[in-house]
N, CA, C and O atoms as a GROMACS GRO file, in nm:
protein
  116
    1UNK      N    1  -5.615  -1.716  -0.141
    1UNK     CA    2  -5.773  -1.774  -0.136
    1UNK      C    3  -5.856  -1.684  -0.094
    1UNK      O    4  -5.824  -1.602  -0.008
    2UNK      N    5  -5.977  -1.689  -0.152
    2UNK     CA    6  -6.098  -1.577  -0.070
    2UNK      C    7  -6.244  -1.656  -0.122
    2UNK      O    8  -6.284  -1.679  -0.236
    3UNK      N    9  -6.295  -1.682  -0.011
    3UNK     CA   10  -6.450  -1.726   0.002
    3UNK      C   11  -6.526  -1.654  -0.119
    3UNK      O   12  -6.586  -1.712  -0.209
    4UNK      N   13  -6.510  -1.506  -0.102
    4UNK     CA   14  -6.622  -1.445  -0.158
    4UNK      C   15  -6.564  -1.488  -0.306
    4UNK      O   16  -6.657  -1.543  -0.367
    5UNK      N   17  -6.450  -1.484  -0.382
    5UNK     CA   18  -6.393  -1.493  -0.486
    5UNK      C   19  -6.469  -1.636  -0.549
    5UNK      O   20  -6.532  -1.642  -0.654
    6UNK      N   21  -6.446  -1.739  -0.458
    6UNK     CA   22  -6.497  -1.865  -0.462
    6UNK      C   23  -6.655  -1.873  -0.500
    6UNK      O   24  -6.707  -1.946  -0.584
    7UNK      N   25  -6.702  -1.800  -0.435
    7UNK     CA   26  -6.857  -1.787  -0.431
    7UNK      C   27  -6.878  -1.725  -0.588
    7UNK      O   28  -6.953  -1.781  -0.668
    8UNK      N   29  -6.822  -1.635  -0.612
    8UNK     CA   30  -6.843  -1.557  -0.722
    8UNK      C   31  -6.851  -1.645  -0.858
    8UNK      O   32  -6.933  -1.635  -0.950
    9UNK      N   33  -6.736  -1.739  -0.842
    9UNK     CA   34  -6.701  -1.835  -0.955
    9UNK      C   35  -6.805  -1.948  -0.978
    9UNK      O   36  -6.833  -2.003  -1.085
   10UNK      N   37  -6.855  -1.972  -0.854
   10UNK     CA   38  -6.973  -2.082  -0.835
   10UNK      C   39  -7.093  -2.019  -0.896
   10UNK      O   40  -7.174  -2.087  -0.958
   11UNK      N   41  -7.107  -1.868  -0.877
   11UNK     CA   42  -7.238  -1.835  -0.939
   11UNK      C   43  -7.222  -1.815  -1.072
   11UNK      O   44  -7.318  -1.825  -1.148
   12UNK      N   45  -7.084  -1.782  -1.122
   12UNK     CA   46  -7.053  -1.776  -1.274
   12UNK      C   47  -7.097  -1.912  -1.333
   12UNK      O   48  -7.170  -1.903  -1.431
   13UNK      N   49  -7.071  -2.013  -1.297
   13UNK     CA   50  -7.075  -2.158  -1.327
   13UNK      C   51  -7.211  -2.173  -1.357
   13UNK      O   52  -7.247  -2.198  -1.472
   14UNK      N   53  -7.298  -2.159  -1.256
   14UNK     CA   54  -7.430  -2.194  -1.242
   14UNK      C   55  -7.522  -2.088  -1.364
   14UNK      O   56  -7.616  -2.124  -1.434
   15UNK      N   57  -7.461  -1.958  -1.357
   15UNK     CA   58  -7.528  -1.878  -1.482
   15UNK      C   59  -7.447  -1.916  -1.608
   15UNK      O   60  -7.508  -1.867  -1.703
   16UNK      N   61  -7.367  -1.963  -1.639
   16UNK     CA   62  -7.331  -2.034  -1.748
   16UNK      C   63  -7.401  -2.150  -1.800
   16UNK      O   64  -7.436  -2.157  -1.918
   17UNK      N   65  -7.423  -2.243  -1.716
   17UNK     CA   66  -7.504  -2.373  -1.688
   17UNK      C   67  -7.638  -2.352  -1.768
   17UNK      O   68  -7.682  -2.416  -1.863
   18UNK      N   69  -7.697  -2.222  -1.689
   18UNK     CA   70  -7.848  -2.215  -1.756
   18UNK      C   71  -7.825  -2.151  -1.906
   18UNK      O   72  -7.886  -2.187  -2.007
   19UNK      N   73  -7.742  -2.067  -1.901
   19UNK     CA   74  -7.749  -2.019  -2.046
   19UNK      C   75  -7.706  -2.130  -2.156
   19UNK      O   76  -7.761  -2.138  -2.266
   20UNK      N   77  -7.628  -2.194  -2.124
   20UNK     CA   78  -7.596  -2.317  -2.220
   20UNK      C   79  -7.746  -2.414  -2.243
   20UNK      O   80  -7.793  -2.451  -2.351
   21UNK      N   81  -7.797  -2.438  -2.107
   21UNK     CA   82  -7.915  -2.502  -2.121
   21UNK      C   83  -8.018  -2.442  -2.243
   21UNK      O   84  -8.052  -2.500  -2.346
   22UNK      N   85  -8.055  -2.304  -2.196
   22UNK     CA   86  -8.131  -2.223  -2.285
   22UNK      C   87  -8.093  -2.226  -2.443
   22UNK      O   88  -8.183  -2.215  -2.526
   23UNK      N   89  -7.960  -2.241  -2.485
   23UNK     CA   90  -7.898  -2.232  -2.606
   23UNK      C   91  -7.933  -2.367  -2.645
   23UNK      O   92  -7.979  -2.378  -2.758
   24UNK      N   93  -7.920  -2.481  -2.568
   24UNK     CA   94  -7.928  -2.580  -2.609
   24UNK      C   95  -8.072  -2.623  -2.658
   24UNK      O   96  -8.091  -2.690  -2.760
   25UNK      N   97  -8.177  -2.576  -2.570
   25UNK     CA   98  -8.285  -2.604  -2.608
   25UNK      C   99  -8.365  -2.529  -2.722
   25UNK      O  100  -8.466  -2.577  -2.773
   26UNK      N  101  -8.312  -2.412  -2.754
   26UNK     CA  102  -8.315  -2.317  -2.882
   26UNK      C  103  -8.273  -2.415  -2.988
   26UNK      O  104  -8.350  -2.450  -3.078
   27UNK      N  105  -8.152  -2.457  -2.976
   27UNK     CA  106  -8.096  -2.534  -3.092
   27UNK      C  107  -8.197  -2.637  -3.124
   27UNK      O  108  -8.251  -2.632  -3.234
   28UNK      N  109  -8.231  -2.732  -3.037
   28UNK     CA  110  -8.307  -2.846  -3.030
   28UNK      C  111  -8.433  -2.816  -3.094
   28UNK      O  112  -8.485  -2.895  -3.173
   29UNK      N  113  -8.486  -2.701  -3.062
   29UNK     CA  114  -8.625  -2.661  -3.152
   29UNK      C  115  -8.598  -2.614  -3.284
   29UNK      O  116  -8.691  -2.582  -3.358
   0.00000   0.00000   0.00000
């Protein structure tokens, strides 16, 4: 277990969430 690794995973999830929202809003438009 690595706290730094977990932190990176959480950051990746946040970035993925933002990219999904951007893609969704573009699709809606």
